[in-house]
C-alpha positions, 0 to 999 in steps of 0.5 A: 688915099691908098696905104702907102698915103695914110701912111705917109700921112701918118709918117709926118705926125710920127717925124713931129711926136714931140710937139705934138698935142693931144686933146679928148672928147666925148661924145654922149649918149642921148643922139639928140647931144652929138655936139662934144665936150672937151675934158680936161686932163692933165698932162702927167696924164696925156702925155701917156695917153698920146703914147698908147695911142701912138701905139694903136696907131702903129700896130693898126697901121704902120705894121702892117705890110699887107694893108689895104685901103679900100672905097667903103661903097666897094669894099669886099670881104678881105682881111688887114683892110680899112675903108675909106668912108665915101656914103652919107656920114651920120650926124654923129660923125660929124662931131670928128670935122667939129673937133677939128674947125671950132675952138673953144667947145664947151669943157666935160663938167665933173659935177653935171656930166655924167661918166655913164652917158659918155657914147663916145671918145675923140681922139685929137692928136696933132698941131700945126703941122695938121690934126687927126682925129682917132674915133674910139667907142666907149663900151659900159665894161670900161666905165665903172659909176658909183653903183658897183662897189672897187677896191685899191691899194693904198699902203698895207691895206684895201680903200674903196674906190667913190668917183666914177673912173674911166678904163681906156684902151689902146684901140679905136674904131675911127679916123680922120686924117688929111680930110678923109674918114678912113673906118678901122673897126668895120664891125662896129660901123656894121652895128652903130651910127646908122649905118645899115639906114644909110647902106640901104638908101646907096644899095637901094639906088645899085637894084634901080640901075639894075631895075633900069637895063632889065636885066633879070627877070624877077628883080623884086628879090633884090629887095629882099637882100637888103634885109643883110647889110654884109649883102648891102654893102656890096649892091652898093657897088653898083651904083657907085662904081659899075663900070659897065654899067657906067659903060652901057654894056648891052644886056646880050653881052653880059649874058652872053659872058655869065653862060661863057666865064668860067666861075659864072658859067652853069650857075645862073638860069635864063628865061626861055628867050635867055634874054634875063635872068631868072631866080631858081627853083627854091630846091636849088642854090639860095637866091643871095649866090646866083643873083650875086653872081650875076648882078655884083661880081659881073657889072663890078669886075673892072676888067670888064673888055678883058674877062670878057675877050677871054670868055669869047674862046670858051 
């Protein structure tokens, strides 16, 4: 899915705005209970929520002129990007599929279920034309319970609010549409859903690919990088989509490229035989930069043939 396809998919819902319905579900903080519950909301408030989230879809996606859509496993650091979740989906996020495929889900019980136990809202928007689902985290500052003291205006004086209540803003972190799960807020994902564990498993597979071709003299240093999710996520590219590994490019060609290509030349050290990359000394630039220049920058280049021809001229 690219940005135009995403915008076109959302446009169907804009075109059918009057006939589109909205339903809200909650997910609880208890990780053993990943089953969503439906929230009973009055019709007028539902209309307000529909307007709120349609406007958010406009601002987050439709109105963006430079929007990029990338696979999460091959994501980079660019701004204005949305990521297709192409990794192992955590069990908690399966609830987004559940509300689309399952009818008659249990209701949120106002007498027994506490608002303070809500972790996230699932907003289902759609009708016969299809459904999209938004995942919205609920920070504790948006959940107001009886332990605090709140006042509201009432005629000419303030009165105490005795009930729990929620503040729902327009932002959301994930979107499910046309069978695709899209990450809107990458920072939130990296801190939630056991995402780190998923990334480490994928990244470890990427490191194994590098170890198989015996390109790095001391591959154990690569495993140290897995402690940082930003670097670990880059290794997932190698496991899933490295065109160089898929093409079976030999190590001699890889090393020759690293020596000659201007963006890499002089930045990588080799062993005495010059058939493997080695770690630089501690006083030299960090191993992270050096290794990723070789293992991520190069191994993931889709235009390897073009650049290797360029490098041969230097």
